[in-house]
C-alpha positions as CSV (number, residue, x, y, z in Angstrom):
1,X,20.4,20.2,1.2
2,X,19.0,21.9,4.6
3,X,19.3,25.3,4.7
4,X,21.0,27.9,7.9
5,X,20.1,31.5,8.5
6,X,23.0,33.0,10.0
7,X,22.5,36.1,11.4
8,X,25.8,37.8,12.7
9,X,27.3,41.3,11.9
10,X,31.0,40.5,12.2
11,X,32.8,39.8,8.8
12,X,35.4,37.6,10.3
13,X,32.9,35.5,12.0
14,X,31.0,34.9,8.9
15,X,34.0,34.0,7.5
16,X,34.8,31.3,9.8
17,X,31.2,30.1,9.7
18,X,31.4,29.7,6.2
19,X,34.3,27.9,6.2
20,X,33.2,25.3,8.6
21,X,29.6,25.1,7.4
22,X,29.9,25.8,3.6
23,X,29.1,22.4,1.2
24,X,27.3,20.7,4.0
25,X,24.4,23.2,4.3
26,X,22.8,25.9,2.3
27,X,23.9,29.1,3.9
28,X,22.1,32.1,4.5
29,X,23.8,35.5,5.9
30,X,22.2,38.6,7.2
31,X,24.2,41.4,9.5
32,X,21.1,42.5,11.7
33,X,17.9,41.7,13.4
34,X,15.2,43.1,11.4
35,X,16.7,41.6,8.0
36,X,17.2,38.1,9.8
37,X,13.6,38.1,11.0
38,X,12.5,38.7,7.6
39,X,14.5,36.4,5.9
40,X,13.6,33.6,8.6
41,X,10.0,34.3,7.7
42,X,10.7,34.4,3.7
43,X,13.3,31.5,3.3
44,X,12.2,29.0,5.9
45,X,15.5,28.0,7.2
46,X,15.8,24.5,8.9
47,X,18.0,26.3,11.6
48,X,19.2,29.6,12.7
49,X,22.8,30.8,14.1
50,X,21.8,34.1,16.0
51,X,24.4,36.4,17.6
52,X,23.5,37.9,20.7
53,X,25.1,41.7,20.0
54,X,23.6,43.2,16.8
55,X,23.6,46.8,15.7
56,X,19.8,47.5,16.0
57,X,18.3,44.5,18.0
58,X,20.0,42.4,20.0
59,X,19.8,38.2,19.9
60,X,17.3,38.1,22.5
61,X,14.9,40.5,21.0
62,X,15.2,38.7,17.5
63,X,14.9,35.1,19.2
64,X,11.7,36.3,21.3
65,X,10.4,37.7,17.7
66,X,11.1,34.8,15.9
67,X,9.4,32.3,18.5
68,X,6.3,34.6,18.7
69,X,5.6,34.3,15.1
70,X,4.0,31.1,14.0
71,X,5.8,30.9,10.5
72,X,9.3,31.0,12.4
73,X,8.4,29.7,16.0
74,X,9.9,25.9,14.8
75,X,13.0,26.9,13.7
76,X,15.8,25.8,16.3
77,X,18.0,29.0,17.1
78,X,21.2,28.7,18.5
79,X,22.6,31.4,19.9
80,X,26.3,32.5,19.3
81,X,28.5,34.6,21.7
82,X,31.2,35.4,23.3
83,X,29.8,35.3,26.6
84,X,30.0,32.3,28.6
85,X,28.5,33.8,32.0
86,X,25.4,31.6,33.2
87,X,23.3,34.6,33.8
88,X,23.3,35.4,30.1
89,X,23.0,31.6,28.7
90,X,19.7,31.6,31.0
91,X,18.6,34.7,29.3
92,X,19.0,33.1,26.2
93,X,16.8,30.0,27.0
94,X,14.2,32.3,28.4
95,X,14.3,34.3,25.1
96,X,13.4,30.9,23.5
97,X,16.8,29.6,22.0
98,X,17.4,26.0,21.5
99,X,21.0,26.0,22.4
100,X,24.1,28.0,22.9
101,X,27.5,28.1,21.3
102,X,30.6,30.2,23.0
103,X,32.8,31.7,20.5
104,X,35.9,31.1,19.6
105,X,33.9,27.7,18.8
106,X,35.4,24.5,17.8
107,X,34.0,23.3,14.2
108,X,33.6,19.8,15.2
109,X,31.5,20.8,18.3
110,X,29.1,23.3,16.1
111,X,28.6,20.7,13.3
112,X,27.6,18.0,16.1
113,X,25.1,20.7,17.7
114,X,23.8,21.5,14.4
115,X,23.2,18.1,13.3
116,X,21.6,17.2,16.7
117,X,19.2,20.0,16.4
118,X,18.2,19.3,12.7
119,X,18.0,15.5,13.5
120,X,15.7,16.6,16.4
121,X,13.5,18.5,13.8
122,X,13.3,15.9,11.3
123,X,11.9,13.5,14.0
124,X,9.2,16.0,14.9
125,X,8.5,16.6,11.1
126,X,8.1,12.8,10.9
127,X,5.8,12.5,14.1
128,X,3.5,14.8,12.6
129,X,3.2,13.6,9.1
130,X,2.8,10.1,10.7
131,X,-0.1,11.5,13.0
132,X,-1.7,13.2,10.1
133,X,-1.4,9.8,8.1
134,X,-3.1,8.1,10.5
135,X,-6.1,10.4,10.8
136,X,-6.3,10.3,7.2
137,X,-6.3,6.4,7.1
138,X,-8.7,6.5,9.8
139,X,-11.1,8.9,7.6
140,X,-10.6,6.9,4.7
141,X,-11.1,3.5,6.2
142,X,-14.9,5.4,7.4
143,X,-15.4,6.7,4.0
144,X,-14.8,3.3,1.9
145,X,-17.0,1.6,4.5
146,X,-19.6,4.2,4.0
147,X,-19.1,4.2,-0.1
148,X,-18.7,0.7,-0.4
149,X,-22.4,-0.4,-0.3
150,X,-23.6,2.2,-2.4
151,X,-21.0,1.9,-5.3
152,X,-21.8,-1.9,-5.1
153,X,-25.7,-0.9,-5.4
154,X,-24.6,1.3,-8.4
155,X,-22.5,-1.3,-10.0
156,X,-24.9,-4.0,-9.8
157,X,-27.7,-1.9,-11.5
158,X,-25.3,-0.8,-14.4
159,X,-24.8,-4.4,-15.1
160,X,-28.7,-5.3,-14.9
161,X,-29.4,-2.5,-17.5
162,X,-26.3,-3.8,-19.3
163,X,-28.0,-6.9,-19.6
164,X,-31.6,-5.5,-20.5
165,X,-30.3,-3.1,-23.2
166,X,-31.9,-4.5,-26.6
167,X,-29.7,-5.3,-29.4
168,X,-28.9,-2.2,-31.6
169,X,-28.2,0.2,-28.3
170,X,-24.4,-0.1,-28.4
171,X,-23.9,3.6,-27.9
172,X,-25.8,3.5,-24.8
173,X,-24.0,0.0,-23.9
174,X,-20.7,2.0,-24.3
175,X,-21.5,5.1,-21.9
176,X,-22.9,2.4,-19.3
177,X,-19.2,0.6,-19.4
178,X,-17.4,3.9,-19.0
179,X,-19.8,4.9,-16.1
180,X,-18.9,1.2,-14.5
181,X,-15.1,2.0,-15.4
182,X,-15.0,5.3,-13.5
183,X,-16.8,4.1,-10.4
184,X,-14.4,0.9,-10.3
185,X,-11.7,3.9,-10.2
186,X,-13.3,5.4,-7.1
187,X,-13.7,2.1,-5.5
188,X,-9.8,1.4,-6.3
189,X,-8.8,4.9,-5.0
190,X,-10.9,4.4,-1.7
191,X,-9.2,1.2,-0.9
192,X,-5.6,2.8,-1.8
193,X,-6.3,5.6,0.4
194,X,-7.6,3.3,3.3
195,X,-4.1,1.1,3.0
196,X,-2.0,3.9,2.6
197,X,1.5,3.1,4.4
198,X,2.9,6.8,3.2
199,X,2.1,10.2,2.1
200,X,3.2,10.8,-1.2
201,X,2.8,14.3,-2.3
202,X,2.5,15.7,-6.0
203,X,2.8,19.2,-7.0
204,X,-0.1,21.1,-8.3
205,X,-1.2,24.5,-9.8
206,X,-0.1,27.9,-7.9
207,X,2.5,26.1,-5.8
208,X,-0.1,23.7,-4.0
209,X,0.4,20.0,-3.3
210,X,-1.8,17.4,-3.3
211,X,-1.9,13.9,-2.2
212,X,-0.7,11.3,-5.1
213,X,-2.8,8.2,-4.6
214,X,-1.4,6.8,-8.2
215,X,1.7,5.1,-6.4
216,X,0.6,4.6,-2.7
């Protein structure tokens, strides 16, 4: 479920937003700019609903801070305000806002705008992943081409070495067989990587992720 960060100091508005959005998204609330900025960096929400009038920092300052931080600049920001003046909207967009909703809002309009920006962000992420995959495939094809010849040569020498073994050298024969098996694994992985149609990831140590080629 996608996560929304709502930076809004009015308890009444928080309750209205919770009634409209709860169950559809994971909701995080902050009632002022600095804790909202911190939560955006720490929680990585998929979208931020931001009130303009906040106690210590107004929404324009908060939005500028979010858009100047590489950790949060790609998160869509929708301003919530009771003002519909054109100048306020212009100022909001100049601060980096992606959209603008005037209070009181219609729940259907709010949901439609949120879904629009979330869909757009999903498409952007998909485009980035596809670009990364294309680069990965180009690299894999080049590596596959460069490694294929030496692998073939090594496997050929292993085959000849196995044929020339004298009777009684079973242990050496087993070791040669194991080496051949591991080299075939390398060739298989390179072939899978070069023909990958999607980038599957699996969890690794310390929260890191690595490419999973077992199901590619």
